[in-house]
MMTF fields as JSON, N, C-alpha, C and O atoms, coordinates in Angstrom:
{
  "mmtfVersion": "1.0.0",
  "mmtfProducer": "UNKNOWN",
  "numBonds": 255,
  "numAtoms": 256,
  "numGroups": 64,
  "numChains": 1,
  "numModels": 1,
  "chainsPerModel": [1],
  "groupsPerChain": [64],
  "chainIdList": ["A"],
  "bondAtomList": [4, 2, 8, 6, 12, 10, 16, 14, 20, 18, 24, 22, 28, 26, 32, 30, 36, 34, 40, 38, 44, 42, 48, 46, 52, 50, 56, 54, 60, 58, 64, 62, 68, 66, 72, 70, 76, 74, 80, 78, 84, 82, 88, 86, 92, 90, 96, 94, 100, 98, 104, 102, 108, 106, 112, 110, 116, 114, 120, 118, 124, 122, 128, 126, 132, 130, 136, 134, 140, 138, 144, 142, 148, 146, 152, 150, 156, 154, 160, 158, 164, 162, 168, 166, 172, 170, 176, 174, 180, 178, 184, 182, 188, 186, 192, 190, 196, 194, 200, 198, 204, 202, 208, 206, 212, 210, 216, 214, 220, 218, 224, 222, 228, 226, 232, 230, 236, 234, 240, 238, 244, 242, 248, 246, 252, 250],
  "bondOrderList": [1, 1, 1, 1, 1, 1, 1, 1, 1, 1, 1, 1, 1, 1, 1, 1, 1, 1, 1, 1, 1, 1, 1, 1, 1, 1, 1, 1, 1, 1, 1, 1, 1, 1, 1, 1, 1, 1, 1, 1, 1, 1, 1, 1, 1, 1, 1, 1, 1, 1, 1, 1, 1, 1, 1, 1, 1, 1, 1, 1, 1, 1, 1],
  "groupList": [{"groupName": "MET", "atomNameList": ["N", "CA", "C", "O"], "elementList": ["N", "C", "C", "O"], "formalChargeList": [0, 0, 0, 0], "bondAtomList": [1, 0, 2, 1, 3, 2], "bondOrderList": [1, 1, 2], "singleLetterCode": "M", "chemCompType": "L-PEPTIDE LINKING"}, {"groupName": "LYS", "atomNameList": ["N", "CA", "C", "O"], "elementList": ["N", "C", "C", "O"], "formalChargeList": [0, 0, 0, 0], "bondAtomList": [1, 0, 2, 1, 3, 2], "bondOrderList": [1, 1, 2], "singleLetterCode": "K", "chemCompType": "L-PEPTIDE LINKING"}, {"groupName": "ALA", "atomNameList": ["N", "CA", "C", "O"], "elementList": ["N", "C", "C", "O"], "formalChargeList": [0, 0, 0, 0], "bondAtomList": [1, 0, 2, 1, 3, 2], "bondOrderList": [1, 1, 2], "singleLetterCode": "A", "chemCompType": "L-PEPTIDE LINKING"}, {"groupName": "LEU", "atomNameList": ["N", "CA", "C", "O"], "elementList": ["N", "C", "C", "O"], "formalChargeList": [0, 0, 0, 0], "bondAtomList": [1, 0, 2, 1, 3, 2], "bondOrderList": [1, 1, 2], "singleLetterCode": "L", "chemCompType": "L-PEPTIDE LINKING"}, {"groupName": "ASN", "atomNameList": ["N", "CA", "C", "O"], "elementList": ["N", "C", "C", "O"], "formalChargeList": [0, 0, 0, 0], "bondAtomList": [1, 0, 2, 1, 3, 2], "bondOrderList": [1, 1, 2], "singleLetterCode": "N", "chemCompType": "L-PEPTIDE LINKING"}, {"groupName": "ILE", "atomNameList": ["N", "CA", "C", "O"], "elementList": ["N", "C", "C", "O"], "formalChargeList": [0, 0, 0, 0], "bondAtomList": [1, 0, 2, 1, 3, 2], "bondOrderList": [1, 1, 2], "singleLetterCode": "I", "chemCompType": "L-PEPTIDE LINKING"}, {"groupName": "VAL", "atomNameList": ["N", "CA", "C", "O"], "elementList": ["N", "C", "C", "O"], "formalChargeList": [0, 0, 0, 0], "bondAtomList": [1, 0, 2, 1, 3, 2], "bondOrderList": [1, 1, 2], "singleLetterCode": "V", "chemCompType": "L-PEPTIDE LINKING"}, {"groupName": "GLY", "atomNameList": ["N", "CA", "C", "O"], "elementList": ["N", "C", "C", "O"], "formalChargeList": [0, 0, 0, 0], "bondAtomList": [1, 0, 2, 1, 3, 2], "bondOrderList": [1, 1, 2], "singleLetterCode": "G", "chemCompType": "PEPTIDE LINKING"}, {"groupName": "TRP", "atomNameList": ["N", "CA", "C", "O"], "elementList": ["N", "C", "C", "O"], "formalChargeList": [0, 0, 0, 0], "bondAtomList": [1, 0, 2, 1, 3, 2], "bondOrderList": [1, 1, 2], "singleLetterCode": "W", "chemCompType": "L-PEPTIDE LINKING"}, {"groupName": "SER", "atomNameList": ["N", "CA", "C", "O"], "elementList": ["N", "C", "C", "O"], "formalChargeList": [0, 0, 0, 0], "bondAtomList": [1, 0, 2, 1, 3, 2], "bondOrderList": [1, 1, 2], "singleLetterCode": "S", "chemCompType": "L-PEPTIDE LINKING"}, {"groupName": "ASP", "atomNameList": ["N", "CA", "C", "O"], "elementList": ["N", "C", "C", "O"], "formalChargeList": [0, 0, 0, 0], "bondAtomList": [1, 0, 2, 1, 3, 2], "bondOrderList": [1, 1, 2], "singleLetterCode": "D", "chemCompType": "L-PEPTIDE LINKING"}, {"groupName": "PHE", "atomNameList": ["N", "CA", "C", "O"], "elementList": ["N", "C", "C", "O"], "formalChargeList": [0, 0, 0, 0], "bondAtomList": [1, 0, 2, 1, 3, 2], "bondOrderList": [1, 1, 2], "singleLetterCode": "F", "chemCompType": "L-PEPTIDE LINKING"}, {"groupName": "THR", "atomNameList": ["N", "CA", "C", "O"], "elementList": ["N", "C", "C", "O"], "formalChargeList": [0, 0, 0, 0], "bondAtomList": [1, 0, 2, 1, 3, 2], "bondOrderList": [1, 1, 2], "singleLetterCode": "T", "chemCompType": "L-PEPTIDE LINKING"}, {"groupName": "ARG", "atomNameList": ["N", "CA", "C", "O"], "elementList": ["N", "C", "C", "O"], "formalChargeList": [0, 0, 0, 0], "bondAtomList": [1, 0, 2, 1, 3, 2], "bondOrderList": [1, 1, 2], "singleLetterCode": "R", "chemCompType": "L-PEPTIDE LINKING"}, {"groupName": "TYR", "atomNameList": ["N", "CA", "C", "O"], "elementList": ["N", "C", "C", "O"], "formalChargeList": [0, 0, 0, 0], "bondAtomList": [1, 0, 2, 1, 3, 2], "bondOrderList": [1, 1, 2], "singleLetterCode": "Y", "chemCompType": "L-PEPTIDE LINKING"}, {"groupName": "GLN", "atomNameList": ["N", "CA", "C", "O"], "elementList": ["N", "C", "C", "O"], "formalChargeList": [0, 0, 0, 0], "bondAtomList": [1, 0, 2, 1, 3, 2], "bondOrderList": [1, 1, 2], "singleLetterCode": "Q", "chemCompType": "L-PEPTIDE LINKING"}],
  "groupTypeList": [0, 1, 2, 3, 4, 3, 5, 2, 3, 5, 3, 6, 5, 6, 7, 2, 3, 4, 8, 7, 3, 6, 7, 3, 3, 9, 5, 10, 3, 6, 2, 3, 3, 11, 7, 2, 0, 9, 12, 3, 9, 13, 5, 6, 14, 12, 3, 6, 7, 3, 2, 7, 6, 14, 5, 2, 6, 12, 9, 15, 1, 3, 3, 1],
  "groupIdList": [1, 2, 3, 4, 5, 6, 7, 8, 9, 10, 11, 12, 13, 14, 15, 16, 17, 18, 19, 20, 21, 22, 23, 24, 25, 26, 27, 28, 29, 30, 31, 32, 33, 34, 35, 36, 37, 38, 39, 40, 41, 42, 43, 44, 45, 46, 47, 48, 49, 50, 51, 52, 53, 54, 55, 56, 57, 58, 59, 60, 61, 62, 63, 64],
  "secStructList": [7, 6, 6, 2, 2, 2, 2, 2, 2, 2, 2, 2, 2, 2, 2, 2, 2, 2, 2, 2, 2, 2, 2, 2, 2, 7, 7, 7, 6, 6, 6, 6, 6, 1, 7, 6, 6, 1, 2, 2, 2, 2, 2, 2, 2, 2, 2, 2, 2, 2, 2, 2, 2, 2, 2, 2, 2, 2, 2, 2, 2, 2, 2, 7],
  "xCoordList": [1.504, 0.51, 0.64, 0.149, 1.493, 1.965, 2.922, 1.959, 3.685, 4.677, 3.666, 4.071, 2.302, 1.549, 1.242, 1.606, 0.369, -0.1, 0.807, 0.383, 2.127, 3.157, 3.618, 4.193, 3.482, 3.846, 2.783, 2.801, 1.198, 0.41, 0.111, -0.417, 0.403, 0.105, 1.776, 1.713, 2.947, 3.952, 3.383, 3.957, 2.608, 1.922, 0.882, 0.946, 0.245, -0.809, -0.19, -0.324, 0.664, 1.271, 2.424, 3.041, 2.445, 3.167, 2.517, 3.111, 0.905, 0.14, -0.588, -1.061, -0.564, -1.31, -0.312, -0.741, 1.072, 2.587, 2.04, 1.656, 2.037, 1.643, 0.783, 0.783, -0.19, -1.305, -1.607, -2.734, -0.658, -0.675, 0.176, -0.098, 1.216, 2.385, 1.697, 2.085, 0.534, -0.209, -1.047, -1.129, -1.921, -2.516, -2.081, -2.398, -1.027, -0.396, 1.057, 1.48, 1.617, 2.435, 2.458, 3.498, 1.197, 1.094, 2.636, 2.915, 3.242, 3.884, 3.493, 3.273, 3.473, 3.223, 4.719, 5.186, 5.148, 6.423, 6.531, 7.547, 5.453, 5.564, 5.925, 6.734, 5.262, 5.864, 6.69, 7.045, 7.335, 8.33, 9.47, 10.4, 9.229, 10.657, 10.62, 11.673, 9.532, 9.517, 8.468, 7.926, 8.367, 8.402, 5.984, 5.116, 5.829, 4.766, 3.599, 4.065, 2.877, 2.116, 3.002, 2.818, 3.925, 5.116, 4.308, 3.394, 5.304, 4.898, 4.907, 3.864, 6.013, 6.563, 5.468, 4.979, 5.277, 4.532, 3.275, 2.945, 2.531, 1.303, 1.158, 0.201, 2.486, 2.173, 2.245, 2.035, 2.705, 3.29, 1.74, 1.496, 0.601, -0.571, -1.22, -1.982, -1.103, -2.125, -1.791, -2.574, -0.101, -0.507, -0.374, -0.373, -0.28, -1.229, -3.059, -3.657, -3.504, -4.84, -4.991, -5.901, -4.153, -4.978, -4.005, -3.657, -3.798, -3.041, -4.208, -4.671, -4.577, -5.862, -6.998, -7.687, -7.441, -8.549, -8.224, -9.167, -7.169, -6.634, -6.76, -6.996, -6.526, -7.002, -8.255, -8.501, -9.185, -10.164, -11.056, -11.989, -10.614, -11.173, -10.767, -11.631, -9.253, -8.761, -9.13, -9.327, -9.233, -8.667, -9.652, -9.208, -10.98, -11.25, -10.041, -9.339, -9.846, -8.656, -7.392, -6.504, -7.192, -5.998, -6.065, -5.114, -7.318, -7.838, -7.47, -6.724, -7.996, -8.271, -6.642, -6.44],
  "yCoordList": [19.543, 18.821, 17.567, 16.439, 18.202, 17.178, 16.436, 16.821, 15.875, 15.458, 14.068, 12.91, 14.411, 13.438, 12.396, 11.221, 13.195, 12.935, 11.528, 10.429, 12.103, 10.889, 10.061, 9.098, 10.21, 8.558, 7.938, 6.738, 8.879, 8.007, 7.122, 6.018, 7.545, 7.041, 5.875, 4.686, 6.434, 5.474, 3.936, 2.882, 3.922, 3.006, 2.278, 1.168, 2.835, 2.035, 0.796, -0.424, 2.052, 1.171, 0.139, -0.794, 0.563, -0.863, -2.099, -3.136, -1.826, -2.621, -3.325, -4.461, -2.38, -2.912, -3.873, -4.88, -3.64, -4.723, -5.913, -6.89, -5.684, -7.066, -7.895, -9.119, -6.972, -8.083, -8.257, -8.296, -8.329, -8.668, -10.045, -11.177, -9.656, -10.428, -12.041, -13.139, -11.84, -12.806, -13.399, -14.624, -12.388, -13.27, -14.367, -15.519, -13.301, -14.403, -15.608, -16.5, -15.053, -16.547, -16.652, -17.03, -16.274, -16.711, -16.382, -17.088, -15.348, -14.817, -13.198, -12.24, -13.173, -11.872, -11.341, -11.595, -10.842, -9.808, -8.816, -8.241, -8.843, -7.67, -8.964, -8.832, -10.313, -10.899, -11.652, -12.305, -11.818, -12.067, -11.278, -11.566, -9.999, -9.426, -9.265, -9.647, -8.682, -8.527, -9.8, -9.575, -11.247, -11.547, -11.95, -11.103, -13.194, -13.206, -12.754, -13.036, -12.421, -11.142, -10.632, -10.616, -10.306, -9.756, -8.031, -7.569, -7.396, -6.204, -5.559, -5.255, -5.34, -4.796, -4.951, -4.035, -6.106, -6.495, -5.836, -5.082, -6.327, -5.415, -3.396, -2.695, -3.107, -2.219, -1.02, 0.16, -2.332, -1.988, -1.999, -1.679, -2.694, -3.458, -2.355, -1.899, -1.467, -0.421, 0.609, 1.257, 0.97, 1.94, 2.028, 3.109, 1.218, 0.558, 1.01, 1.989, 0.238, 0.772, 2.145, 2.829, 2.635, 3.651, 4.924, 5.989, 4.644, 4.975, 5.286, 6.351, 3.653, 3.947, 4.379, 4.366, 4.784, 5.188, 6.502, 7.116, 7.219, 8.091, 9.119, 10.319, 8.188, 8.071, 8.312, 9.044, 7.341, 7.278, 8.516, 8.971, 8.882, 10.25, 11.354, 12.112, 11.435, 13.042, 12.727, 13.762, 11.743, 11.147, 12.618, 12.992, 13.097, 14.633, 15.16, 15.158, 15.779, 16.662, 16.184, 17.028, 15.118, 14.284, 14.603, 14.569, 14.857, 14.25, 15.801, 15.821, 17.34, 18.085, 18.698, 19.759],
  "zCoordList": [1.174, 1.384, 0.155, 0.196, -0.952, -1.954, -0.857, -0.194, -0.135, -0.041, 0.687, 0.581, 1.428, 1.42, 0.53, 0.479, -0.277, -1.592, -2.393, -2.751, -2.465, -3.24, -2.509, -3.015, -0.723, 0.216, 0.343, 0.621, 0.101, -0.368, -1.694, -1.564, -2.762, -3.904, -3.713, -4.026, -3.237, -3.5, -2.515, -2.791, -1.749, -0.937, -1.69, -2.219, -1.652, -2.807, -4.002, -4.103, -4.936, -5.842, -5.18, -5.694, -4.156, -3.408, -2.89, -2.597, -2.784, -2.262, -3.574, -3.591, -4.666, -5.645, -6.226, -6.79, -6.135, -6.582, -6.054, -6.697, -4.332, -3.712, -3.899, -3.766, -4.311, -4.315, -5.965, -6.458, -6.513, -8.438, -8.139, -8.538, -7.377, -7.018, -6.303, -6.703, -5.098, -4.567, -5.367, -5.444, -6.205, -7.413, -8.242, -8.535, -8.541, -10.218, -9.934, -10.669, -8.286, -8.519, -6.713, -6.173, -5.845, -4.753, -3.493, -2.525, -3.872, -3.161, -2.583, -3.325, -1.187, -0.611, -0.127, 0.983, -0.78, -0.944, 0.677, 1.068, 1.25, 2.547, 3.465, 4.384, 3.178, 4.628, 4.538, 5.52, 3.16, 2.969, 2.64, 1.886, 3.463, 3.388, 4.624, 5.136, 5.702, 6.962, 7.858, 8.94, 7.014, 8.12, 8.235, 8.444, 8.035, 7.859, 9.281, 10.385, 9.283, 10.252, 11.859, 13.076, 10.924, 12.345, 12.283, 11.601, 13.496, 13.949, 12.691, 12.113, 12.251, 10.552, 9.295, 8.634, 9.193, 8.418, 8.186, 7.271, 9.341, 10.131, 9.797, 9.466, 10.069, 9.95, 8.544, 8.263, 7.967, 6.034, 5.095, 3.932, 6.573, 5.74, 6.107, 5.255, 7.702, 7.613, 6.968, 6.274, 7.196, 6.088, 4.854, 4.266, 4.449, 2.397, 2.909, 2.463, 3.686, 3.72, 4.172, 3.703, 5.075, 4.98, 4.059, 4.569, 3.1, 2.085, 1.046, 0.636, 0.715, 0.314, 0.416, -0.604, 1.386, 1.918, 1.709, 1.208, 1.919, 1.703, 0.158, 0.014, -0.678, -1.971, -2.666, -3.625, -1.8, -2.237, -1.915, -2.577, -0.909, 0.098, -0.997, -1.439, -1.478, -1.81, -3.419, -4.054, -4.033, -5.414, -6.712, -7.798, -6.038, -6.805, -7.05, -8.061, -5.575, -5.479, -6.14, -6.26, -6.535, -6.994, -8.882, -9.663, -9.143, -10.464, -11.014, -11.993, -10.39, -10.853, -11.024, -11.616]
}
């Protein structure tokens, strides 16, 4: 379970950094790396979203 927590945390950090770049510099790093709304970029966006939900649901357990 610790591996899943680490993966989720990394994905959430990637998502946060990407949104920070979008907000500050109008650069979507995921789109630059994998293509705008390509299959691979959609997978990355989906995984980041699922990781965010996972972290939100399990955050009480993670903080203990």
